[in-house]
Z-matrix of the N, CA and C atoms (Angstrom, degrees):
N
C 1 1.506
C 2 1.547 1 108.49
N 3 1.344 2 114.86 1 140.14
C 4 1.535 3 122.19 2 -179.24
C 5 1.500 4 102.10 3 -107.05
N 6 1.323 5 113.79 4 135.34
C 7 1.489 6 120.04 5 174.83
C 8 1.452 7 113.40 6 -114.48
N 9 1.421 8 118.98 7 139.47
C 10 1.338 9 124.45 8 170.22
C 11 1.476 10 113.40 9 -134.46
N 12 1.352 11 115.83 10 133.49
C 13 1.442 12 113.24 11 -174.90
C 14 1.479 13 110.86 12 -82.57
N 15 1.317 14 119.89 13 137.20
C 16 1.469 15 129.35 14 -174.29
C 17 1.602 16 105.92 15 -99.93
N 18 1.253 17 112.94 16 -45.15
C 19 1.546 18 115.25 17 -172.17
C 20 1.514 19 110.30 18 -155.88
N 21 1.287 20 115.52 19 148.96
C 22 1.424 21 118.35 20 -179.67
C 23 1.579 22 109.73 21 -147.22
N 24 1.387 23 115.71 22 138.10
C 25 1.475 24 119.11 23 -177.01
C 26 1.526 25 107.24 24 -139.80
N 27 1.341 26 116.66 25 147.84
C 28 1.465 27 119.67 26 169.36
C 29 1.574 28 109.82 27 -118.76
N 30 1.248 29 114.26 28 143.76
C 31 1.466 30 124.93 29 178.32
C 32 1.513 31 110.19 30 -139.61
N 33 1.281 32 115.93 31 -175.05
C 34 1.557 33 118.00 32 -179.72
C 35 1.482 34 109.78 33 -67.33
N 36 1.310 35 116.64 34 -15.48
C 37 1.461 36 121.79 35 -171.42
C 38 1.635 37 105.79 36 -93.21
N 39 1.259 38 115.65 37 -15.43
C 40 1.452 39 121.48 38 -178.49
C 41 1.469 40 115.79 39 123.87
N 42 1.330 41 119.04 40 -141.88
C 43 1.434 42 124.77 41 -166.58
C 44 1.596 43 103.26 42 -109.09
N 45 1.353 44 111.46 43 137.04
C 46 1.465 45 121.41 44 175.00
C 47 1.597 46 103.72 45 -123.72
N 48 1.391 47 113.75 46 126.43
C 49 1.443 48 118.79 47 -178.68
C 50 1.568 49 108.51 48 -129.77
N 51 1.364 50 110.70 49 135.13
C 52 1.441 51 118.59 50 170.97
C 53 1.536 52 106.88 51 -113.12
N 54 1.313 53 117.02 52 128.00
C 55 1.364 54 121.95 53 179.44
C 56 1.643 55 116.88 54 -134.22
N 57 1.345 56 112.46 55 157.00
C 58 1.413 57 112.20 56 -179.13
C 59 1.528 58 104.15 57 -104.42
N 60 1.311 59 108.87 58 139.80
C 61 1.584 60 119.43 59 -178.47
C 62 1.527 61 106.26 60 -118.61
N 63 1.453 62 109.16 61 109.12
C 64 1.511 63 116.42 62 -176.67
C 65 1.544 64 110.36 63 -104.94
N 66 1.256 65 124.50 64 143.71
C 67 1.513 66 121.84 65 -179.15
C 68 1.493 67 107.12 66 -70.59
N 69 1.336 68 111.69 67 142.97
C 70 1.445 69 122.28 68 175.27
C 71 1.419 70 115.55 69 -99.69
N 72 1.306 71 118.10 70 -178.98
C 73 1.412 72 121.28 71 -174.76
C 74 1.563 73 117.38 72 -62.84
N 75 1.344 74 113.05 73 -26.69
C 76 1.458 75 121.85 74 -177.31
C 77 1.616 76 111.05 75 -92.66
N 78 1.369 77 116.00 76 1.80
C 79 1.473 78 120.12 77 179.22
C 80 1.399 79 111.19 78 -84.49
N 81 1.478 80 122.55 79 149.35
C 82 1.339 81 120.74 80 171.74
C 83 1.479 82 120.33 81 -52.53
N 84 1.191 83 120.59 82 153.38
C 85 1.443 84 120.86 83 173.86
C 86 1.501 85 116.59 84 -64.84
N 87 1.233 86 118.79 85 138.67
C 88 1.334 87 124.62 86 -170.96
C 89 1.555 88 120.50 87 78.60
N 90 1.398 89 111.23 88 10.11
C 91 1.532 90 111.95 89 172.45
C 92 1.431 91 110.80 90 -68.67
N 93 1.342 92 114.83 91 128.44
C 94 1.570 93 112.58 92 -173.52
C 95 1.513 94 110.33 93 -84.48
N 96 1.341 95 111.78 94 163.41
C 97 1.408 96 126.46 95 170.57
C 98 1.609 97 106.95 96 -74.38
N 99 1.325 98 114.82 97 135.72
C 100 1.503 99 115.24 98 -179.60
C 101 1.512 100 112.78 99 -135.14
N 102 1.211 101 121.07 100 161.51
C 103 1.461 102 129.88 101 159.05
C 104 1.418 103 111.77 102 -92.50
N 105 1.370 104 116.32 103 139.67
C 106 1.468 105 118.71 104 -178.72
C 107 1.551 106 110.12 105 -134.12
N 108 1.303 107 115.67 106 135.88
C 109 1.470 108 118.49 107 -173.55
C 110 1.505 109 107.08 108 -113.12
N 111 1.370 110 117.22 109 132.77
C 112 1.386 111 124.13 110 -175.78
C 113 1.515 112 111.83 111 -127.38
N 114 1.306 113 123.29 112 137.83
C 115 1.452 114 122.41 113 172.36
C 116 1.486 115 108.12 114 -124.14
N 117 1.421 116 110.22 115 119.67
C 118 1.534 117 116.96 116 -175.39
C 119 1.463 118 112.24 117 57.07
N 120 1.305 119 118.83 118 38.39
C 121 1.439 120 120.46 119 -177.43
C 122 1.433 121 115.97 120 77.05
N 123 1.255 122 124.70 121 -6.40
C 124 1.400 123 131.13 122 -176.97
C 125 1.717 124 107.80 123 -90.27
N 126 1.291 125 116.37 124 123.32
C 127 1.432 126 119.59 125 171.82
C 128 1.408 127 112.64 126 -57.50
N 129 1.489 128 117.79 127 129.69
C 130 1.464 129 120.93 128 174.72
C 131 1.369 130 113.47 129 -108.57
N 132 1.339 131 119.50 130 -47.76
C 133 1.416 132 125.47 131 177.07
C 134 1.545 133 110.22 132 -173.30
N 135 1.451 134 111.51 133 163.33
C 136 1.487 135 113.98 134 168.95
C 137 1.410 136 106.69 135 -137.46
N 138 1.520 137 114.26 136 -172.67
C 139 1.366 138 117.69 137 -169.58
C 140 1.561 139 109.22 138 -100.76
N 141 1.256 140 118.44 139 17.54
C 142 1.515 141 123.57 140 175.66
C 143 1.474 142 112.70 141 -98.57
N 144 1.280 143 115.63 142 -62.01
C 145 1.519 144 120.58 143 -178.69
C 146 1.622 145 107.84 144 -96.97
N 147 1.409 146 110.86 145 94.19
C 148 1.464 147 118.25 146 -175.43
C 149 1.517 148 109.68 147 -116.61
N 150 1.343 149 115.83 148 13.28
C 151 1.447 150 117.80 149 -174.11
C 152 1.496 151 112.10 150 -64.89
N 153 1.319 152 120.07 151 -33.12
C 154 1.490 153 119.63 152 -172.99
C 155 1.630 154 105.47 153 -82.62
N 156 1.284 155 120.63 154 -32.33
C 157 1.487 156 119.67 155 172.62
C 158 1.516 157 109.26 156 -57.02
N 159 1.305 158 113.03 157 -45.87
C 160 1.473 159 118.76 158 -176.09
C 161 1.641 160 107.94 159 -68.97
N 162 1.283 161 114.00 160 -41.91
C 163 1.554 162 117.73 161 -177.32
C 164 1.553 163 107.53 162 -63.88
N 165 1.308 164 116.70 163 -36.33
C 166 1.498 165 119.19 164 -179.55
C 167 1.545 166 107.28 165 -56.32
N 168 1.348 167 114.52 166 -53.25
C 169 1.495 168 117.46 167 179.15
C 170 1.570 169 111.03 168 -60.70
N 171 1.356 170 115.52 169 -47.16
C 172 1.468 171 118.60 170 -170.83
C 173 1.591 172 107.62 171 -62.07
N 174 1.297 173 113.50 172 -50.64
C 175 1.553 174 116.19 173 176.54
C 176 1.498 175 112.50 174 -55.53
N 177 1.277 176 124.45 175 -38.22
C 178 1.345 177 127.78 176 -175.38
C 179 1.631 178 107.35 177 -71.46
N 180 1.318 179 113.53 178 -55.00
C 181 1.506 180 119.46 179 178.66
C 182 1.488 181 113.72 180 -54.93
N 183 1.401 182 116.64 181 -32.44
C 184 1.472 183 118.08 182 176.85
C 185 1.520 184 115.74 183 -77.64
N 186 1.312 185 115.75 184 -11.63
C 187 1.431 186 123.64 185 -172.05
C 188 1.498 187 113.96 186 -89.36
N 189 1.356 188 115.79 187 -12.00
C 190 1.564 189 118.01 188 174.09
C 191 1.579 190 105.99 189 -130.85
N 192 1.478 191 105.41 190 157.29
C 193 1.395 192 112.07 191 179.84
C 194 1.545 193 115.83 192 -75.98
N 195 1.317 194 115.13 193 -32.82
C 196 1.526 195 116.34 194 -176.88
C 197 1.526 196 109.59 195 -138.50
N 198 1.334 197 116.06 196 86.19
C 199 1.468 198 120.40 197 -176.49
C 200 1.553 199 107.82 198 -82.67
N 201 1.271 200 116.28 199 70.16
C 202 1.575 201 122.22 200 178.10
C 203 1.460 202 111.52 201 -71.10
N 204 1.275 203 118.09 202 -44.77
C 205 1.566 204 121.10 203 -176.01
C 206 1.517 205 105.55 204 -122.76
N 207 1.332 206 113.57 205 127.37
C 208 1.474 207 123.22 206 -173.73
C 209 1.518 208 109.81 207 -132.46
N 210 1.284 209 118.99 208 137.01
C 211 1.483 210 128.82 209 175.08
C 212 1.565 211 104.49 210 -108.14
N 213 1.342 212 113.12 211 127.04
C 214 1.480 213 118.59 212 174.95
C 215 1.570 214 100.85 213 -112.63
N 216 1.387 215 116.23 214 112.82
C 217 1.426 216 120.59 215 176.44
C 218 1.509 217 110.88 216 -88.91
N 219 1.308 218 120.40 217 99.54
C 220 1.484 219 122.09 218 -176.81
C 221 1.508 220 111.03 219 112.51
N 222 1.341 221 115.24 220 110.26
C 223 1.421 222 120.71 221 -172.81
C 224 1.548 223 109.47 222 -81.87
N 225 1.319 224 115.32 223 -33.28
C 226 1.557 225 114.73 224 -178.99
C 227 1.519 226 112.91 225 54.06
N 228 1.345 227 118.97 226 -130.56
C 229 1.377 228 127.24 227 177.09
C 230 1.548 229 108.83 228 -104.15
N 231 1.332 230 115.54 229 4.84
C 232 1.418 231 116.43 230 177.65
C 233 1.499 232 120.87 231 94.01
N 234 1.308 233 118.45 232 8.95
C 235 1.482 234 119.68 233 -166.53
C 236 1.565 235 106.52 234 -82.61
N 237 1.449 236 114.66 235 -34.97
C 238 1.420 237 116.23 236 -179.63
C 239 1.555 238 107.91 237 -65.18
N 240 1.419 239 114.47 238 -50.54
C 241 1.256 240 115.80 239 178.09
C 242 1.563 241 120.77 240 -55.13
N 243 1.304 242 112.60 241 -39.05
C 244 1.419 243 123.66 242 177.76
C 245 1.578 244 108.08 243 -57.77
N 246 1.339 245 120.60 244 -45.13
C 247 1.460 246 121.91 245 178.30
C 248 1.570 247 110.60 246 -68.85
N 249 1.359 248 118.48 247 -33.25
C 250 1.446 249 116.12 248 179.30
C 251 1.554 250 108.09 249 -64.38
N 252 1.346 251 112.02 250 -44.99
C 253 1.520 252 116.50 251 -171.85
C 254 1.600 253 109.81 252 -70.75
N 255 1.252 254 114.38 253 -17.31
C 256 1.471 255 114.29 254 176.82
C 257 1.667 256 112.19 255 -74.63
N 258 1.236 257 114.29 256 -12.34
C 259 1.444 258 119.55 257 171.69
C 260 1.379 259 116.52 258 -81.88
N 261 1.297 260 124.97 259 110.72
C 262 1.410 261 125.95 260 -174.83
C 263 1.505 262 117.79 261 -66.10
N 264 1.352 263 115.55 262 -11.76
C 265 1.456 264 122.24 263 175.59
C 266 1.538 265 112.67 264 -74.14
N 267 1.291 266 117.63 265 -20.14
C 268 1.453 267 123.78 266 -177.24
C 269 1.437 268 111.15 267 -78.46
N 270 1.385 269 112.17 268 120.46
C 271 1.459 270 118.08 269 173.83
C 272 1.471 271 121.30 270 -102.37
N 273 1.339 272 115.45 271 -16.81
C 274 1.456 273 122.45 272 178.63
C 275 1.462 274 102.29 273 -143.64
N 276 1.353 275 118.85 274 135.51
C 277 1.413 276 123.33 275 170.61
C 278 1.556 277 106.65 276 -132.60
N 279 1.318 278 117.34 277 106.91
C 280 1.471 279 126.42 278 -175.58
C 281 1.626 280 104.12 279 -95.75
N 282 1.328 281 117.22 280 114.80
C 283 1.370 282 123.46 281 175.72
C 284 1.483 283 116.57 282 -101.57
N 285 1.253 284 120.76 283 115.75
C 286 1.439 285 127.01 284 -173.11
C 287 1.550 286 107.16 285 -103.75
N 288 1.362 287 112.56 286 119.26
C 289 1.461 288 115.78 287 179.08
C 290 1.626 289 109.02 288 -140.48
N 291 1.279 290 113.09 289 124.41
C 292 1.496 291 113.98 290 -176.23
C 293 1.487 292 114.99 291 -77.18
N 294 1.393 293 120.82 292 -14.45
C 295 1.413 294 123.12 293 -174.10
C 296 1.538 295 106.12 294 -99.26
N 297 1.343 296 116.40 295 102.45
C 298 1.516 297 120.28 296 178.28
C 299 1.424 298 113.69 297 -62.04
N 300 1.351 299 122.13 298 -27.58
C 301 1.415 300 122.37 299 179.05
C 302 1.616 301 110.09 300 -70.62
N 303 1.234 302 118.87 301 -38.11
C 304 1.411 303 119.14 302 173.15
C 305 1.507 304 117.60 303 -59.61
N 306 1.324 305 115.73 304 -41.50
C 307 1.424 306 123.32 305 170.95
C 308 1.531 307 109.81 306 -59.29
N 309 1.178 308 115.38 307 -45.15
C 310 1.535 309 119.95 308 176.47
C 311 1.500 310 113.46 309 -61.72
N 312 1.287 311 114.81 310 -42.76
C 313 1.549 312 115.16 311 173.49
C 314 1.530 313 118.72 312 -65.02
N 315 1.342 314 112.75 313 -28.30
C 316 1.455 315 117.60 314 171.36
C 317 1.541 316 110.10 315 -74.45
N 318 1.238 317 121.95 316 -43.08
C 319 1.400 318 123.80 317 -179.70
C 320 1.525 319 119.94 318 -65.98
N 321 1.406 320 110.69 319 -33.30
C 322 1.513 321 115.90 320 -171.18
C 323 1.590 322 108.86 321 -95.36
N 324 1.280 323 119.49 322 -1.51
C 325 1.427 324 123.80 323 -179.58
C 326 1.509 325 115.45 324 89.81
N 327 1.258 326 119.85 325 4.22
C 328 1.401 327 122.67 326 173.84
C 329 1.529 328 111.69 327 -54.84
N 330 1.386 329 111.44 328 -40.80
C 331 1.541 330 122.13 329 163.07
C 332 1.505 331 101.10 330 -92.69
N 333 1.299 332 119.19 331 109.63
C 334 1.388 333 123.93 332 -173.42
C 335 1.499 334 118.17 333 -55.88
N 336 1.332 335 118.59 334 -38.63
C 337 1.468 336 117.92 335 175.43
C 338 1.560 337 118.47 336 -86.09
N 339 1.444 338 112.17 337 6.82
C 340 1.426 339 116.72 338 -177.41
C 341 1.536 340 119.69 339 -64.61
N 342 1.425 341 110.95 340 -48.52
C 343 1.586 342 115.17 341 -176.30
C 344 1.450 343 111.47 342 -54.88
N 345 1.461 344 117.43 343 -46.88
C 346 1.377 345 117.75 344 -176.04
C 347 1.552 346 114.24 345 -60.58
N 348 1.357 347 114.04 346 -38.96
C 349 1.492 348 113.98 347 -177.83
C 350 1.554 349 111.21 348 -70.15
N 351 1.432 350 112.61 349 -40.54
C 352 1.498 351 107.82 350 178.42
C 353 1.482 352 117.77 351 -78.08
N 354 1.317 353 116.14 352 -2.08
C 355 1.443 354 120.98 353 173.71
C 356 1.530 355 112.40 354 -77.05
N 357 1.284 356 116.22 355 -13.26
C 358 1.552 357 119.38 356 -178.43
C 359 1.546 358 105.54 357 -63.11
N 360 1.344 359 112.92 358 128.29
C 361 1.464 360 119.76 359 179.60
C 362 1.548 361 114.87 360 -57.61
N 363 1.376 362 117.51 361 -20.21
C 364 1.432 363 120.47 362 -171.17
C 365 1.530 364 107.29 363 -88.43
N 366 1.292 365 120.25 364 -10.72
C 367 1.480 366 123.61 365 -178.25
C 368 1.485 367 112.97 366 -84.42
N 369 1.305 368 112.38 367 135.51
C 370 1.486 369 118.31 368 175.56
C 371 1.618 370 101.35 369 -129.21
N 372 1.347 371 116.39 370 121.71
C 373 1.429 372 119.17 371 177.32
C 374 1.507 373 109.40 372 -100.64
N 375 1.431 374 112.98 373 128.11
C 376 1.450 375 119.03 374 -179.45
C 377 1.542 376 102.27 375 -115.89
N 378 1.408 377 117.63 376 117.45
C 379 1.519 378 120.32 377 169.64
C 380 1.538 379 108.15 378 -86.80
N 381 1.301 380 112.92 379 104.58
C 382 1.380 381 122.87 380 179.48
C 383 1.464 382 117.10 381 -173.70
N 384 1.324 383 117.36 382 161.33
C 385 1.498 384 117.52 383 176.32
C 386 1.613 385 108.15 384 -70.82
N 387 1.365 386 112.61 385 130.56
C 388 1.499 387 117.89 386 -174.26
C 389 1.556 388 111.13 387 -51.13
N 390 1.312 389 117.76 388 -34.18
C 391 1.434 390 118.01 389 -177.21
C 392 1.597 391 110.15 390 -65.56
N 393 1.281 392 112.00 391 -41.91
C 394 1.467 393 116.89 392 175.25
C 395 1.433 394 117.08 393 -60.13
N 396 1.352 395 112.27 394 -47.72
C 397 1.520 396 125.24 395 176.08
C 398 1.562 397 107.29 396 -51.54
N 399 1.288 398 120.19 397 -55.68
C 400 1.364 399 129.75 398 -175.17
C 401 1.616 400 106.25 399 -60.21
N 402 1.302 401 116.94 400 -46.11
C 403 1.385 402 118.83 401 -179.21
C 404 1.556 403 117.63 402 -64.51
N 405 1.394 404 111.24 403 -25.37
C 406 1.464 405 117.32 404 -176.87
C 407 1.568 406 105.28 405 -97.54
N 408 1.226 407 126.00 406 -1.00
C 409 1.405 408 128.19 407 -179.01
C 410 1.535 409 109.99 408 -74.43
N 411 1.310 410 117.32 409 148.80
C 412 1.497 411 116.00 410 171.78
C 413 1.472 412 111.51 411 -70.97
N 414 1.306 413 118.19 412 154.29
C 415 1.467 414 124.34 413 174.33
C 416 1.490 415 109.82 414 -64.08
N 417 1.352 416 111.70 415 143.42
C 418 1.457 417 118.89 416 177.28
C 419 1.473 418 115.39 417 49.59
N 420 1.318 419 118.83 418 50.09
C 421 1.382 420 124.59 419 -168.28
C 422 1.557 421 109.71 420 -114.81
N 423 1.393 422 115.09 421 -12.67
C 424 1.473 423 117.83 422 -174.55
C 425 1.515 424 108.44 423 -128.18
N 426 1.319 425 116.90 424 154.97
C 427 1.484 426 124.57 425 170.62
C 428 1.526 427 118.47 426 -93.10
N 429 1.386 428 108.02 427 -28.57
C 430 1.476 429 114.86 428 -177.82
C 431 1.507 430 106.99 429 -143.77
N 432 1.339 431 116.39 430 147.57
C 433 1.451 432 122.28 431 170.76
C 434 1.547 433 103.73 432 -136.01
N 435 1.381 434 112.71 433 122.52
C 436 1.545 435 121.63 434 -177.41
C 437 1.498 436 101.39 435 -113.77
N 438 1.363 437 111.21 436 126.65
C 439 1.486 438 116.66 437 -176.00
C 440 1.597 439 109.95 438 -119.93
N 441 1.254 440 116.77 439 110.39
C 442 1.480 441 125.80 440 -178.65
C 443 1.611 442 102.95 441 -138.21
N 444 1.301 443 113.49 442 65.01
C 445 1.508 444 113.97 443 -173.51
C 446 1.526 445 107.36 444 -111.23
N 447 1.343 446 120.51 445 -2.06
C 448 1.363 447 125.91 446 179.52
C 449 1.575 448 113.53 447 -152.53
N 450 1.307 449 121.84 448 -172.28
C 451 1.448 450 121.91 449 173.52
C 452 1.512 451 112.12 450 -87.64
N 453 1.297 452 118.96 451 11.47
C 454 1.475 453 120.88 452 -172.82
C 455 1.482 454 111.80 453 97.65
N 456 1.337 455 111.84 454 166.62
C 457 1.514 456 117.94 455 -177.38
C 458 1.529 457 115.99 456 -59.60
N 459 1.412 458 122.34 457 -23.58
C 460 1.309 459 125.12 458 -179.06
C 461 1.548 460 115.32 459 -88.01
N 462 1.391 461 117.42 460 -14.93
C 463 1.503 462 122.45 461 -176.71
C 464 1.452 463 106.33 462 -136.95
N 465 1.230 464 117.69 463 73.27
C 466 1.518 465 121.93 464 -178.76
C 467 1.488 466 109.54 465 -76.96
N 468 1.344 467 115.63 466 129.22
C 469 1.445 468 124.46 467 167.91
C 470 1.567 469 111.80 468 -69.11
N 471 1.276 470 112.02 469 -49.09
C 472 1.471 471 123.77 470 177.02
C 473 1.551 472 110.06 471 -120.16
N 474 1.366 473 116.52 472 125.73
C 475 1.572 474 115.27 473 -176.43
C 476 1.409 475 113.30 474 -58.67
N 477 1.410 476 118.39 475 -31.62
C 478 1.538 477 119.36 476 179.34
C 479 1.500 478 115.34 477 -60.45
N 480 1.313 479 118.33 478 -15.77
C 481 1.417 480 124.31 479 -177.39
C 482 1.542 481 111.92 480 -74.66
N 483 1.424 482 111.76 481 -13.09
C 484 1.511 483 114.89 482 179.02
C 485 1.634 484 108.39 483 -54.81
N 486 1.294 485 113.63 484 -28.96
C 487 1.530 486 114.68 485 -171.95
C 488 1.506 487 110.00 486 -67.77
N 489 1.356 488 115.88 487 -22.57
C 490 1.510 489 122.34 488 -176.61
C 491 1.608 490 108.50 489 -71.15
N 492 1.247 491 118.33 490 -15.94
C 493 1.472 492 120.01 491 177.53
C 494 1.581 493 112.55 492 -105.17
N 495 1.301 494 113.35 493 8.09
C 496 1.526 495 117.11 494 -174.64
C 497 1.535 496 107.99 495 -103.25
N 498 1.218 497 118.63 496 163.32
C 499 1.436 498 128.11 497 -167.39
C 500 1.605 499 115.64 498 -58.52
N 501 1.372 500 114.02 499 -42.61
C 502 1.458 501 116.85 500 -178.16
C 503 1.511 502 110.16 501 -61.24
N 504 1.374 503 121.48 502 -44.48
C 505 1.415 504 120.33 503 -176.13
C 506 1.546 505 105.47 504 -71.20
N 507 1.271 506 121.93 505 -38.64
C 508 1.461 507 120.20 506 -173.76
C 509 1.516 508 108.40 507 -70.88
N 510 1.281 509 117.24 508 -29.48
C 511 1.548 510 119.21 509 174.33
C 512 1.523 511 108.46 510 -69.81
N 513 1.371 512 120.70 511 -36.38
C 514 1.452 513 127.81 512 178.23
C 515 1.573 514 108.61 513 -60.01
N 516 1.324 515 115.14 514 -47.58
C 517 1.497 516 125.02 515 176.20
C 518 1.478 517 109.31 516 -56.69
N 519 1.404 518 120.93 517 -44.09
C 520 1.419 519 122.81 518 -177.31
C 521 1.481 520 110.89 519 -63.77
N 522 1.355 521 120.47 520 -31.91
C 523 1.443 522 123.18 521 -172.72
C 524 1.540 523 104.75 522 -72.61
N 525 1.323 524 121.65 523 -28.57
C 526 1.560 525 117.76 524 -176.93
C 527 1.551 526 110.05 525 -91.62
N 528 1.298 527 114.61 526 0.92
C 529 1.412 528 115.87 527 175.47
C 530 1.606 529 114.04 528 -91.40
N 531 1.358 530 114.34 529 139.71
C 532 1.469 531 121.56 530 178.46
C 533 1.529 532 107.88 531 -77.55
N 534 1.304 533 115.97 532 160.11
C 535 1.392 534 121.54 533 174.19
C 536 1.554 535 111.56 534 -55.75
N 537 1.386 536 115.09 535 127.60
C 538 1.487 537 115.54 536 -174.13
C 539 1.530 538 111.91 537 94.77
N 540 1.317 539 116.03 538 -5.44
C 541 1.455 540 119.70 539 -175.11
C 542 1.516 541 112.21 540 -77.96
N 543 1.339 542 116.19 541 -179.67
C 544 1.479 543 119.72 542 -179.73
C 545 1.554 544 111.32 543 -153.76
N 546 1.297 545 119.25 544 155.28
C 547 1.460 546 122.19 545 169.70
C 548 1.573 547 107.68 546 -120.63
N 549 1.160 548 117.80 547 144.88
C 550 1.577 549 122.49 548 177.71
C 551 1.485 550 104.63 549 -125.50
N 552 1.315 551 117.75 550 133.08
C 553 1.465 552 122.69 551 176.39
C 554 1.518 553 104.15 552 -120.21
N 555 1.355 554 106.88 553 134.83
C 556 1.608 555 115.91 554 173.45
C 557 1.475 556 110.31 555 -95.77
N 558 1.401 557 113.69 556 139.85
C 559 1.564 558 118.66 557 -177.17
C 560 1.540 559 106.53 558 -145.11
N 561 1.306 560 110.60 559 134.78
C 562 1.490 561 118.22 560 -174.43
C 563 1.605 562 111.79 561 -75.99
N 564 1.299 563 116.82 562 -6.83
C 565 1.447 564 127.87 563 177.25
C 566 1.493 565 110.16 564 -149.68
N 567 1.441 566 108.70 565 162.22
C 568 1.559 567 113.67 566 179.67
C 569 1.533 568 108.52 567 -65.95
N 570 1.254 569 115.34 568 135.76
C 571 1.395 570 123.29 569 -172.78
C 572 1.617 571 114.15 570 -131.36
N 573 1.349 572 112.46 571 71.48
C 574 1.464 573 117.44 572 -176.99
C 575 1.521 574 116.75 573 -53.32
N 576 1.333 575 115.03 574 -36.85
C 577 1.459 576 127.07 575 179.48
C 578 1.538 577 103.64 576 -58.14
N 579 1.322 578 120.92 577 -50.64
C 580 1.425 579 123.93 578 -178.00
C 581 1.511 580 110.46 579 -61.28
N 582 1.264 581 120.35 580 -40.85
C 583 1.427 582 123.75 581 178.45
C 584 1.557 583 106.62 582 -65.02
N 585 1.185 584 122.95 583 -37.49
C 586 1.490 585 125.21 584 -176.94
C 587 1.474 586 108.58 585 -70.29
N 588 1.381 587 121.74 586 -39.40
C 589 1.419 588 126.25 587 179.38
C 590 1.609 589 110.39 588 -69.39
N 591 1.357 590 111.08 589 -41.76
C 592 1.446 591 116.41 590 179.47
C 593 1.597 592 107.81 591 -66.87
N 594 1.308 593 116.58 592 -32.81
C 595 1.455 594 115.36 593 -178.21
C 596 1.491 595 115.11 594 -66.50
N 597 1.335 596 114.11 595 -24.15
C 598 1.335 597 120.19 596 174.75
C 599 1.574 598 120.55 597 -77.25
N 600 1.387 599 111.86 598 -12.35
C 601 1.357 600 123.06 599 -170.77
C 602 1.629 601 112.90 600 -112.13
N 603 1.383 602 115.46 601 -36.34
C 604 1.428 603 122.59 602 -175.95
C 605 1.486 604 112.72 603 -102.74
N 606 1.338 605 119.23 604 168.48
C 607 1.317 606 119.64 605 179.58
C 608 1.498 607 112.68 606 -88.86
N 609 1.272 608 121.32 607 -20.27
C 610 1.494 609 125.86 608 173.23
C 611 1.491 610 106.69 609 -147.86
N 612 1.316 611 120.34 610 133.69
C 613 1.445 612 126.02 611 174.61
C 614 1.568 613 110.25 612 -121.56
N 615 1.332 614 116.61 613 141.21
C 616 1.403 615 121.97 614 175.19
C 617 1.505 616 109.70 615 -139.46
N 618 1.456 617 112.51 616 137.34
C 619 1.477 618 115.67 617 175.03
C 620 1.510 619 105.89 618 -104.95
N 621 1.485 620 114.47 619 139.44
C 622 1.446 621 116.32 620 -175.95
C 623 1.617 622 102.04 621 -128.57
N 624 1.433 623 110.32 622 124.17
C 625 1.537 624 110.24 623 175.17
C 626 1.544 625 106.39 624 -92.69
N 627 1.383 626 108.66 625 146.79
C 628 1.528 627 119.08 626 175.73
C 629 1.553 628 109.82 627 -126.16
N 630 1.301 629 113.04 628 124.46
C 631 1.457 630 118.45 629 179.46
C 632 1.450 631 105.75 630 -93.95
N 633 1.330 632 120.07 631 123.54
C 634 1.510 633 128.84 632 176.92
C 635 1.551 634 112.03 633 -124.52
N 636 1.348 635 110.36 634 162.37
C 637 1.444 636 117.93 635 168.51
C 638 1.553 637 110.89 636 -117.15
N 639 1.379 638 111.41 637 116.89
C 640 1.520 639 118.94 638 -165.98
C 641 1.554 640 105.91 639 -122.08
N 642 1.291 641 119.22 640 110.97
C 643 1.467 642 120.66 641 171.07
C 644 1.674 643 106.24 642 52.17
N 645 1.211 644 115.76 643 61.30
C 646 1.480 645 128.33 644 179.65
C 647 1.480 646 109.52 645 47.20
N 648 1.347 647 123.55 646 38.49
C 649 1.412 648 130.05 647 164.68
C 650 1.475 649 115.62 648 -132.06
N 651 1.346 650 113.25 649 142.94
C 652 1.453 651 115.48 650 176.42
C 653 1.467 652 104.96 651 -85.72
N 654 1.385 653 120.45 652 134.55
C 655 1.385 654 131.89 653 -177.26
C 656 1.515 655 110.80 654 -130.93
N 657 1.329 656 119.12 655 158.89
C 658 1.353 657 123.78 656 171.14
C 659 1.428 658 112.72 657 -133.20
N 660 1.386 659 117.96 658 118.01
C 661 1.496 660 123.64 659 -176.44
C 662 1.564 661 104.95 660 -105.39
N 663 1.383 662 115.84 661 169.80
C 664 1.430 663 121.99 662 -178.05
C 665 1.477 664 112.82 663 -133.96
N 666 1.348 665 115.90 664 144.70
C 667 1.446 666 125.11 665 172.64
C 668 1.518 667 105.99 666 -112.04
N 669 1.336 668 120.47 667 136.91
C 670 1.408 669 121.25 668 172.15
C 671 1.498 670 107.13 669 -125.41
N 672 1.375 671 112.67 670 120.15
C 673 1.487 672 119.02 671 -167.00
C 674 1.508 673 107.41 672 -115.85
N 675 1.311 674 116.99 673 123.15
C 676 1.567 675 122.42 674 178.03
C 677 1.624 676 110.66 675 -113.01
N 678 1.249 677 114.58 676 124.42
C 679 1.482 678 118.95 677 -177.85
C 680 1.506 679 113.80 678 -105.96
N 681 1.264 680 118.13 679 148.61
C 682 1.498 681 127.52 680 173.88
C 683 1.468 682 108.34 681 -108.33
N 684 1.344 683 109.99 682 130.07
C 685 1.562 684 112.59 683 -176.08
C 686 1.547 685 109.57 684 -66.40
N 687 1.380 686 113.96 685 146.96
C 688 1.400 687 121.23 686 175.89
C 689 1.499 688 110.65 687 -87.68
N 690 1.452 689 118.11 688 107.01
C 691 1.472 690 116.28 689 -166.59
C 692 1.559 691 103.68 690 -94.53
């Protein structure tokens, strides 16, 4: 594989790099060119294996009867948001992303599919820490909250994100959910401790394993879904 840096940004959280990954002479025929996002040198996602980002949205959308208002925590390269917007029941999609540079790359076409996604009238982009955005949201204002802001509690990109898997934040998320609503948390590895914490906050909790093929490796990712009863 040949790599070429497309964009780079520095923030108080460190370095964010977008690079293009092109197949080299030793790669199998048909290997696609991809964009790859890294934070502080840690792989976040690319544009080839996006099944888990889509599965995050699909599982969440299937968990509630009327997902009119949705929060997507973590913009990434937009694939979770894309899947949410494909559901005609969705009237509002609030995307919360702490890295302003990433939002800019999506808006200005550095990420080629970004401008069309952000042009959807249902999209509202909030540049903020997701914990702050949740704390400032009105109670019972959303039907779904999708959290893909890190690699899960076992593989933190930023140490401060550990708080996003702890009870106080998960309780705050519950307060913004309407009756019948749900939260889905993405994790790069099985996280039984997260399931235990969520079980003390939500009315029903489910762990879903996802088998994926990532850069010639078999991987297993996890979704943790917490539901609020419809009273």
